[in-house]
C-alpha positions, -999 to 999 in steps of 0.1 A, spaced: -103 23 -382 -136 5 -372 -142 -29 -358 -169 -53 -347 -153 -80 -325 -163 -100 -295 -141 -84 -269 -115 -57 -276 -100 -62 -241 -85 -95 -254 -61 -75 -276 -30 -80 -253 -34 -118 -253 -38 -117 -291 -7 -95 -296 14 -121 -278 2 -148 -303 9 -125 -332 44 -118 -320 50 -155 -317 39 -163 -352 59 -134 -366 91 -151 -352 82 -181 -374 71 -163 -406 105 -149 -418 95 -146 -455 64 -125 -447 85 -104 -424 111 -98 -452 83 -88 -476 68 -65 -449 101 -46 -447 102 -43 -485 66 -30 -484 75 -4 -458 101 10 -482 81 8 -514 45 14 -502 30 -5 -532 -6 -2 -517 -6 35 -509 -42 47 -513 -55 12 -519 -81 -6 -498 -78 -44 -495 -107 -65 -481 -102 -100 -470 -123 -130 -461 -99 -155 -444 -97 -176 -413 -92 -149 -386 -63 -162 -365 -28 -148 -356 -11 -158 -388 -38 -141 -409 -36 -109 -388 1 -109 -397 -8 -109 -434 -31 -80 -427 -3 -61 -410 20 -68 -439 -5 -53 -463 -10 -24 -440 28 -18 -439 26 -15 -477 2 15 -473 -31 -3 -476 -63 3 -456 -71 -33 -446 -106 -46 -437 -108 -82 -426 -135 -108 -418 -136 -145 -413 -144 -172 -439 -157 -197 -414 -181 -190 -384 -161 -214 -362 -125 -206 -371 -122 -171 -357 -99 -165 -327 -114 -136 -307 -81 -125 -291 -65 -123 -326 -93 -101 -340 -91 -79 -310 -54 -75 -315 -58 -67 -352 -83 -40 -344 -60 -25 -318 -32 -25 -343 -52 -5 -368 -69 -31 -390 -106 -28 -397 -118 -61 -381 -152 -77 -383 -160 -112 -369 -161 -134 -339 -162 -171 -332 -196 -189 -335 -213 -164 -358 -247 -172 -371 -251 -175 -409 -268 -141 -409 -239 -125 -389 -214 -142 -411 -227 -124 -442 -233 -93 -422 -195 -90 -415 -186 -98 -451 -208 -69 -461 -191 -47 -435 -158 -53 -452 -173 -46 -486 -187 -13 -472 -150 -2 -473 -152 -5 -511 -120 -26 -516 -98 -23 -546 -85 -58 -541 -101 -88 -524 -83 -117 -507 -107 -146 -503 -107 -182 -490 -136 -202 -504 -148 -173 -527 -178 -163 -505 -168 -126 -506 -162 -127 -544 -195 -145 -549 -214 -120 -527 -200 -91 -547 -212 -106 -580 -246 -115 -566 -255 -87 -542 -229 -59 -542 -226 -53 -579 -221 -16 -574 -186 -24 -563 -176 -43 -595 -163 -12 -613 -138 -4 -584 -124 -38 -578 -91 -44 -595 -91 -81 -589 -89 -108 -562 -67 -135 -548 -82 -169 -539 -66 -191 -512 -81 -225 -514 -90 -254 -538 -127 -251 -532 -127 -214 -541 -107 -220 -572 -132 -246 -584 -161 -221 -578 -143 -193 -596 -134 -214 -626 -170 -225 -629 -181 -188 -627 -156 -179 -655 -168 -208 -676 -204 -195 -673 -192 -160 -681 -203 -148 -646 -169 -137 -633 -163 -100 -638 -128 -93 -626 -94 -112 -627 -85 -136 -599 -51 -149 -589 -53 -186 -581 -29 -185 -551 -39 -220 -542 -23 -233 -574 11 -218 -566 37 -245 -559 47 -229 -526 11 -231 -516 -4 -264 -524 28 -285 -521 33 -273 -486 1 -257 -472 -23 -283 -486 0 -313 -479 21 -306 -448 -1 -279 -433 -34 -298 -436 -18 -331 -426 -4 -318 -393 -32 -294 -384 -59 -320 -390 -44 -344 -365 -34 -316 -341 -71 -307 -338 -85 -343 -338 -61 -354 -311 -65 -322 -291 -103 -326 -291 -106 -364 -285 -73 -373 -268 -74 -405 -289 -45 -427 -298 -40 -428 -335 -16 -458 -336 -34 -490 -344 -65 -473 -356 -79 -476 -391 -81 -441 -406 -102 -436 -438 -92 -406 -459 -117 -396 -485 -99 -379 -513 -62 -382 -524 -56 -346 -536 -27 -327 -519 -47 -323 -487 -56 -360 -486 -20 -370 -493 -9 -349 -463 -35 -364 -440 -27 -399 -451 10 -393 -446 5 -381 -411 -19 -408 -402 6 -434 -414 34 -417 -395 13 -419 -363 9 -456 -367 -25 -458 -383 -37 -483 -410 -48 -460 -438 -75 -466 -464 -80 -441 -493 -112 -435 -512 -110 -418 -546 -129 -411 -579 -97 -404 -600 -80 -436 -613 -46 -420 -614 -48 -407 -578 -62 -440 -567 -33 -459 -583 -8 -434 -567 -24 -440 -533 -20 -478 -537 16 -474 -549 22 -452 -518 13 -482 -497 -24 -475 -488 -54 -497 -493 -79 -482 -518 -116 -489 -519 -151 -474 -523 -165 -452 -496 -193 -477 -490 -168 -504 -482 -143 -482 -464 -167 -469 -438 -171 -504 -424 -134 -504 -413 -131 -468 -401 -122 -459 -365 -116 -424 -378 -129 -410 -411 -117 -377 -426 -131 -361 -457 -109 -338 -478 -125 -336 -513 -141 -302 -516 -173 -319 -528 -207 -326 -514 -222 -358 -498 -190 -378 -497 -204 -397 -467 -242 -399 -467 -273 -421 -466 -266 -457 -459 -229 -451 -452 -238 -443 -416 -256 -476 -412 -224 -495 -418 -201 -476 -395 -186 -492 -365 -196 -482 -330 -174 -453 -319 -164 -441 -353 -151 -405 -353 -158 -383 -383 -141 -351 -393 -139 -329 -423 -108 -311 -436 -126 -297 -467 -136 -260 -468 -174 -263 -465 -194 -284 -441 -211 -304 -469 -189 -334 -472 -205 -354 -443 -242 -352 -448 -255 -340 -414 -291 -340 -424 -289 -378 -432 -270 -384 -400 -295 -366 -379 -324 -383 -396 -310 -417 -387 -302 -409 -351 -325 -415 -322 -306 -390 -300 -279 -364 -304 -257 -353 -275 -232 -325 -274 -203 -340 -254 -179 -311 -258 -181 -278 -277 -167 -296 -308 -179 -332 -304 -215 -343 -312 -226 -379 -304 -252 -394 -327 -270 -425 -313 -282 -449 -339 -313 -471 -335 -292 -502 -328 -273 -484 -301 -241 -476 -320 -227 -442 -313 -210 -421 -340 -191 -389 -334 -188 -358 -355 -162 -332 -348 -166 -294 -352 -201 -297 -367 -185 -311 -399 -167 -278 -405 -130 -275 -413 -117 -294 -383 -82 -280 -382 -96 -245 -376 -132 -250 -364 -122 -276 -338 -120 -265 -302 -82 -271 -302 -77 -262 -339 -51 -236 -346 -48 -240 -383 -16 -247 -402 17 -241 -386 31 -205 -389 61 -218 -410 37 -232 -436 14 -201 -437 46 -180 -441 47 -194 -477 10 -191 -485 6 -156 -472 38 -144 -489 22 -156 -521 -10 -137 -512 9 -105 -505 29 -106 -537 0 -117 -558 -20 -87 -545 9 -65 -556 10 -82 -590 -28 -76 -595 -23 -39 -587 6 -35 -611 -8 -53 -641 -40 -47 -661 -54 -83 -664 -83 -94 -684 -112 -113 -666 -101 -148 -658 -85 -171 -632 -47 -169 -634 -20 -191 -620 6 -172 -600 39 -166 -617 66 -193 -614 92 -167 -607 72 -155 -577 70 -191 -565 108 -195 -568 114 -162 -551 93 -172 -521 110 -206 -520 145 -189 -521 136 -166 -493 124 -195 -472 156 -214 -478 177 -184 -468 157 -180 -436 163 -217 -429 201 -214 -435 200 -238 -464 222 -233 -495 216 -251 -528 237 -255 -559 235 -234 -591 241 -245 -626 275 -237 -641 276 -221 -675 286 -254 -690 257 -272 -674 232 -246 -687 247 -249 -722 243 -287 -720 207 -285 -710 199 -260 -737 216 -280 -764 205 -311 -784 236 -324 -803 252 -342 -773 246 -379 -770 262 -411 -758 
């Protein structure tokens, strides 16, 4: 076991956090017990590039319990929790990463994981997968496949496959029902406001919150904003999603118009330059901007800096941009994923990541047991149902089953009025 972390003496503090999340991740704990018996990853090395925090370390320990050698690094320079990485290293995981890495250090630690020559990669945003294809091609022959965690990564990988650049199979874990319906919606919705409120101590009730993007993450953010008493405006490019947002009770308008109303603006699209250029000229004094997309490209910081007469760092995760007319605009967490990169960001609740990481663990097992062609694959529906059933059991919830008569009815076609 090797490691490159900020302070290994933080391990006891990190272990307490891991023990806490384990109490709230019963599905992953059940899978861990199965892995201990079956050892599906015996002799296998798994490399991951995920947000390094207690819930992620628990995934690493689950894979380790299945016999894997596990090497882990972070997928965002500001989302790593140093006590969690120290605990992971102390518990036998190969850990590389610390909070506030430079770009050079970020890629250095990804390469340190790749130096372990993984058989399977678990990625969030596809940076590790992309680096293998671009710079570490000597590893391609050994890698059995990969699992991708997030929407942005899936978009990148599908584009790679379309261009015939992808050279091993990838499981699109993000597209699993028990991932995007819960992680993207309920996880992002809650954790985004956990971080924003923790950093700013602002009241949300009565504010106008603009949510850019009405995918599953945007839906979750809008739902939580409305629940906290905000007036919500949605911006969208997709007419069906825009119509859905309107039917859900939100105002819908273009970004250029919405920014004029925003007290808080949150991007969640996975695309570049959602807020840029003249948008900043029309924002109200005091507008707070945050990003819940994977990369820090949705709010154009170069444009924002170019328009500012002064930039002040008020807190570790709040930057104040002073406009020529005296207006002050605020950007949280350097425009990075606010629910993890924010000073008070802890990511999604453990109960949510229980589902996502259960799908990761089972998808890695599926990759190992099946010889797949190159491509991006949706996870199996039966795996989704299995994870959901385990979660319901852990919650003490029972549901109905079809009777033989009901099954026969649904499968037939001759019945009628």
